[in-house]
C-alpha positions as CSV (number, residue, x, y, z in Angstrom):
1,X,0.0,0.0,0.0
2,X,1.4,3.4,-1.0
3,X,1.9,6.2,1.5
4,X,-0.8,8.3,-0.1
5,X,-3.2,5.4,0.1
6,X,-2.4,4.9,3.8
7,X,-3.0,8.6,4.5
8,X,-6.3,8.5,2.6
9,X,-7.4,5.4,4.5
10,X,-6.4,7.0,7.8
11,X,-8.4,10.2,7.0
12,X,-11.5,8.1,6.3
13,X,-10.9,6.1,9.5
14,X,-10.5,9.3,11.5
15,X,-13.8,10.8,10.1
16,X,-15.7,7.6,10.9
17,X,-14.0,7.3,14.3
18,X,-14.8,10.9,15.3
19,X,-18.5,10.4,14.2
20,X,-18.8,7.2,16.3
21,X,-17.0,8.8,19.3
22,X,-19.3,11.9,19.2
23,X,-22.4,9.7,19.0
24,X,-21.1,7.8,21.9
25,X,-20.6,11.0,23.9
26,X,-24.2,12.0,23.0
27,X,-25.3,8.6,24.3
28,X,-23.4,9.3,27.6
29,X,-25.2,12.6,27.9
30,X,-28.5,10.8,27.4
31,X,-27.6,8.3,30.0
32,X,-26.7,11.0,32.5
33,X,-30.0,12.7,31.9
34,X,-31.9,9.5,32.5
35,X,-30.0,9.0,35.7
36,X,-31.1,12.5,36.7
37,X,-34.7,11.8,35.9
38,X,-34.6,8.5,37.9
39,X,-32.9,10.0,40.9
40,X,-34.8,13.4,41.0
41,X,-38.0,12.9,39.1
42,X,-39.8,15.8,40.9
43,X,-37.3,18.2,39.5
44,X,-37.3,16.9,35.9
45,X,-41.1,17.0,36.0
46,X,-41.0,20.8,35.9
47,X,-40.2,22.1,32.3
48,X,-39.1,25.5,33.6
49,X,-36.6,23.9,35.9
50,X,-35.3,21.6,33.1
51,X,-34.8,24.6,30.8
52,X,-33.0,26.7,33.5
53,X,-30.9,23.7,34.5
54,X,-29.7,23.1,30.9
55,X,-28.8,26.8,30.7
56,X,-27.0,26.5,34.0
57,X,-25.0,23.5,32.8
58,X,-24.0,25.4,29.6
59,X,-23.0,28.5,31.5
60,X,-20.9,26.4,33.9
61,X,-19.3,24.8,30.9
62,X,-18.5,28.1,29.2
63,X,-15.2,29.0,30.9
64,X,-13.7,25.4,31.0
65,X,-14.9,25.0,27.4
66,X,-12.8,27.9,26.3
67,X,-9.8,26.5,28.1
68,X,-10.4,23.1,26.6
69,X,-10.3,24.5,23.1
70,X,-6.8,25.9,23.8
71,X,-5.8,22.6,25.5
72,X,-6.9,20.7,22.4
73,X,-4.6,22.7,20.2
74,X,-1.7,22.1,22.6
75,X,-2.2,18.4,22.9
76,X,-2.7,17.9,19.2
77,X,0.6,19.8,18.8
78,X,2.3,17.2,20.9
79,X,2.3,19.2,24.2
80,X,0.5,19.5,27.5
81,X,-0.2,22.4,29.8
82,X,-0.6,21.8,33.6
83,X,-0.6,25.5,34.4
84,X,-4.0,26.6,32.9
85,X,-5.7,27.0,36.2
86,X,-2.9,29.0,37.6
87,X,-2.8,31.2,34.5
88,X,-6.5,31.9,34.9
89,X,-6.0,32.8,38.6
90,X,-3.1,35.1,37.8
91,X,-5.0,36.8,35.0
92,X,-8.2,37.1,37.1
93,X,-6.4,38.6,40.1
94,X,-4.3,41.0,38.0
95,X,-7.4,42.2,36.2
96,X,-9.3,42.9,39.4
97,X,-6.7,45.0,41.3
98,X,-7.9,48.5,42.2
99,X,-5.4,50.0,39.7
100,X,-6.7,47.9,36.8
101,X,-10.4,48.4,37.6
102,X,-9.8,52.1,37.5
103,X,-9.4,51.8,33.7
104,X,-12.9,50.3,33.3
105,X,-14.1,47.1,31.7
106,X,-11.8,47.4,28.6
107,X,-8.8,47.8,30.8
108,X,-9.7,44.7,32.8
109,X,-10.3,42.6,29.7
110,X,-7.1,43.9,28.1
111,X,-5.1,43.1,31.2
112,X,-6.5,39.5,31.6
113,X,-5.8,38.8,27.9
114,X,-2.3,40.2,28.0
115,X,-1.4,38.4,31.2
116,X,-2.7,35.2,29.9
117,X,-0.8,35.7,26.6
118,X,2.4,36.7,28.3
119,X,2.4,33.6,30.6
120,X,1.6,31.4,27.6
121,X,4.5,32.9,25.7
122,X,6.8,32.2,28.6
123,X,5.7,28.6,28.6
124,X,6.2,28.4,24.9
125,X,9.7,29.9,25.1
126,X,10.8,27.5,27.9
127,X,9.5,24.5,25.9
128,X,10.5,25.5,22.4
129,X,13.8,27.2,22.9
130,X,14.7,26.2,26.4
131,X,14.0,22.6,25.4
132,X,12.2,21.8,28.7
133,X,9.7,18.9,28.8
134,X,6.2,20.4,28.6
135,X,5.2,18.6,31.8
136,X,8.1,20.1,33.8
137,X,7.8,23.6,32.3
138,X,4.1,24.0,32.9
139,X,4.3,22.3,36.3
140,X,6.8,25.0,37.4
141,X,4.5,27.7,35.9
142,X,1.6,26.2,37.9
143,X,3.4,26.8,41.1
144,X,4.9,30.2,40.1
145,X,1.7,31.7,38.7
146,X,-0.3,30.6,41.8
147,X,2.3,32.1,44.0
148,X,2.4,35.4,42.1
149,X,-1.4,35.5,42.2
150,X,-1.4,35.1,45.9
151,X,1.3,37.8,46.3
152,X,-0.7,40.3,44.2
153,X,-4.0,39.7,46.0
154,X,-2.4,39.4,49.4
155,X,-4.2,36.0,49.7
156,X,-7.5,37.9,49.7
157,X,-10.6,37.8,47.5
158,X,-10.7,40.8,45.1
159,X,-14.2,42.0,44.4
160,X,-15.0,43.2,40.9
161,X,-16.9,46.5,41.1
162,X,-17.3,46.9,37.3
163,X,-20.9,46.4,36.3
164,X,-20.0,45.7,32.7
165,X,-17.8,42.8,33.7
166,X,-20.3,41.5,36.3
167,X,-23.2,41.7,33.9
168,X,-21.5,39.4,31.4
169,X,-22.8,36.5,33.5
170,X,-26.3,37.7,33.8
171,X,-26.9,39.1,30.2
172,X,-29.0,36.7,28.1
173,X,-29.3,37.6,24.4
174,X,-32.2,35.6,22.9
175,X,-32.7,34.0,26.3
176,X,-29.3,32.3,26.3
177,X,-26.5,33.4,28.6
178,X,-23.9,35.7,26.9
179,X,-21.1,33.4,28.2
180,X,-22.6,30.5,26.3
181,X,-22.5,32.7,23.1
182,X,-18.9,33.4,23.8
183,X,-18.1,29.7,24.2
184,X,-19.9,29.1,20.8
185,X,-17.8,31.7,19.1
186,X,-14.6,30.3,20.5
187,X,-15.5,26.7,19.6
188,X,-16.5,27.8,16.0
189,X,-13.2,29.8,15.6
190,X,-11.2,26.8,17.0
191,X,-12.9,24.4,14.6
192,X,-12.1,26.6,11.6
193,X,-8.5,27.2,12.8
194,X,-7.8,23.5,13.3
195,X,-9.6,22.1,10.3
196,X,-9.6,24.8,7.6
197,X,-6.3,26.7,8.0
198,X,-2.6,26.1,7.4
199,X,-2.1,26.7,11.2
200,X,-4.3,23.7,12.0
201,X,-2.6,21.4,9.5
202,X,0.8,22.4,10.8
203,X,-0.4,21.7,14.4
204,X,-1.4,18.2,13.4
205,X,1.9,17.7,11.6
206,X,4.0,19.0,14.5
207,X,2.2,16.8,16.9
208,X,2.3,13.7,14.7
209,X,6.0,13.8,13.8
210,X,8.0,16.9,14.8
211,X,11.1,15.9,12.8
212,X,9.1,15.2,9.6
213,X,7.3,18.6,10.1
214,X,10.7,20.3,10.4
215,X,12.0,18.6,7.2
216,X,8.8,19.8,5.5
217,X,9.7,23.3,6.2
218,X,7.7,24.0,9.3
219,X,9.3,26.1,12.0
220,X,8.5,23.7,14.8
221,X,9.8,25.9,17.6
222,X,7.9,28.9,16.6
223,X,4.7,27.0,16.0
224,X,5.0,25.4,19.4
225,X,5.4,28.8,20.9
226,X,2.3,30.0,19.1
227,X,0.3,27.1,20.5
228,X,1.1,28.0,24.1
229,X,0.4,31.6,23.4
230,X,-3.0,30.6,22.1
231,X,-3.5,28.6,25.3
232,X,-2.7,31.7,27.3
233,X,-5.2,33.8,25.4
234,X,-7.9,31.2,26.1
235,X,-7.0,31.3,29.8
236,X,-7.2,35.1,29.8
237,X,-10.7,35.0,28.3
238,X,-11.7,32.3,30.8
239,X,-10.5,34.5,33.7
240,X,-12.9,37.3,32.7
241,X,-15.7,34.8,32.3
242,X,-15.1,33.3,35.8
243,X,-14.7,36.8,37.3
244,X,-18.0,37.8,35.9
245,X,-19.8,34.8,37.4
246,X,-18.3,35.2,40.8
247,X,-18.0,39.0,40.7
248,X,-14.5,38.5,42.2
249,X,-11.2,36.8,41.7
250,X,-8.7,35.1,44.0
251,X,-5.5,33.1,43.8
252,X,-7.4,29.8,44.3
253,X,-9.8,30.2,41.4
254,X,-9.9,27.7,38.6
255,X,-8.5,25.0,40.8
256,X,-7.9,21.7,38.9
257,X,-9.1,23.3,35.6
258,X,-6.1,21.6,34.0
259,X,-7.5,18.2,34.9
260,X,-10.9,19.0,33.5
261,X,-9.6,20.5,30.3
262,X,-7.2,17.6,29.6
263,X,-9.8,15.0,30.4
264,X,-12.5,16.7,28.2
265,X,-10.0,16.8,25.3
266,X,-9.0,13.2,25.7
267,X,-12.5,11.7,26.0
268,X,-13.5,13.9,23.1
269,X,-11.0,12.1,20.8
270,X,-7.7,14.0,21.1
271,X,-4.8,11.7,21.0
272,X,-2.7,12.2,24.1
273,X,0.5,11.6,22.2
274,X,-0.4,14.3,19.7
275,X,-1.2,14.5,16.0
276,X,-4.9,14.0,16.2
277,X,-7.9,15.8,17.8
278,X,-11.3,17.3,17.4
279,X,-12.8,20.5,18.7
280,X,-16.4,19.2,18.5
281,X,-15.4,16.1,20.5
282,X,-13.7,18.2,23.1
283,X,-16.9,20.3,23.5
284,X,-18.9,17.1,24.1
285,X,-16.3,16.1,26.6
286,X,-16.8,19.4,28.5
287,X,-20.6,18.9,28.4
288,X,-20.2,15.4,29.8
289,X,-18.1,16.6,32.8
290,X,-20.4,19.6,33.4
291,X,-23.4,17.4,33.4
292,X,-21.8,15.0,35.8
293,X,-21.0,17.9,38.1
294,X,-24.6,19.1,37.9
295,X,-25.9,15.6,38.5
296,X,-23.9,15.3,41.7
297,X,-25.0,18.7,42.8
298,X,-28.7,18.1,42.4
299,X,-28.3,14.8,44.3
300,X,-26.2,16.4,47.1
301,X,-23.3,14.1,46.6
302,X,-19.8,15.1,47.7
303,X,-17.1,16.6,45.6
304,X,-14.7,13.8,46.6
305,X,-16.9,11.2,45.0
306,X,-17.3,13.4,41.9
307,X,-13.5,13.6,41.5
308,X,-13.1,9.9,41.8
309,X,-15.7,9.4,39.1
310,X,-13.8,11.9,36.9
311,X,-10.6,10.1,37.5
312,X,-12.1,6.8,36.5
313,X,-13.5,8.3,33.3
314,X,-10.0,9.7,32.4
315,X,-8.3,6.3,32.9
316,X,-11.0,4.5,30.9
317,X,-10.8,7.0,28.1
318,X,-7.0,6.7,27.8
319,X,-7.2,2.9,27.9
320,X,-9.8,2.8,25.1
321,X,-7.8,5.4,23.2
322,X,-4.6,3.3,23.3
323,X,-6.5,0.1,22.3
324,X,-8.2,1.8,19.3
325,X,-4.9,3.4,18.2
326,X,-3.0,0.1,18.3
327,X,-5.9,-1.5,16.3
328,X,-5.6,1.3,13.7
329,X,-1.9,0.9,13.4
330,X,-2.1,-2.8,12.9
331,X,-4.9,-2.3,10.3
332,X,-2.9,0.2,8.3
333,X,0.1,-2.1,8.2
334,X,-1.8,-4.8,6.4
C-alpha cells in the first residue's frame, strides 16, 4: 500500500471514528439525563426547571470549554499544559486589582488577555527554545503563577466593582447566557482554525511527527510557541468569564481546571501523544463533565466522589484510546 493510500485510509478512518465517538458521547449525555430523571423525578417534571438547568450547565461549561479549546490545540501539537488553572487565577487577580479596575471594563479585559498571553509565551519559550519537557515547564509555571497571584492579591478575594464585567454572566441575548454565546464563538473559531487553515494542518503535523514537520519546512519551535500563546489567550478570556460569574477573583480560582480540560479533550478524541484531535469532540467532553457535576449537585453528593468518578473516566478514556490506536496501526500495516 502506497503512503498516499495509507494517508487517505487514515483520514477516512478518523472521520468515521470521530463520528462514532461523538455519537457515543451524546449517548453518555442521554444516560446522565436518564439518571437524573430517575434520581430526582420531581425536578425533571418541571419544564421550567429543566430549561433553567440546561442553561446552568451550559454556563458552567463556558469557561472550562474555552480553556479546553486551547488545550486541544496544545495536545494535538504534541504538548501538555498543567498551568492553565494558575494562569486563569493570575489573569483574574491581576485584572481585578484596584489600579486595573480604574481603567474600566476594557482595561480589565485587556489586562486579563495580555497576562494570559504573556504567561503562555513564557511557557512556549521554555518548551520550544529552552527545550524543557512540557510537563516540567508547565508544572513549574503552575506553582509560580499561583504564588504570584497570591502575592498580588495578598491572599484575599478581590471583588469586581465593574458592572459591565459583572453583567456578562447575567446578560441573556435571545434567552441564552452571553457566556454561552462566547463559548460558541470560541468553539467555532477553534474548529475553523484547526480544520480549515494552514495553522491547523501544521499543528497536526508537528504533533504527529516533529522531525518530519521540520523537514517539510515548518518552524516547529515557533509553531509550538504560538500554540502555548493561544492557550494563554484562552486562559485570559476564561479568567474574565469566571470573574463575571463570581464578581470576584482570587488566587485559588480555577482549581484543577487543567485536569478537567485535559480530560475533556481526551475523552473527546484528542490523542494524548499528539497529531490528532477534534474541537467538537472536546466540546462534548466538556458537556459530559459539566453534566456529571450538575448531577452530583442536584443529588447532594460530595465533591470527593465526583473527583473519583472523573478520575475513573479519564483512565477508561486513555485505555480505550490506546486500544483503538493500536488497532488502527495494525490495520494500516496490512
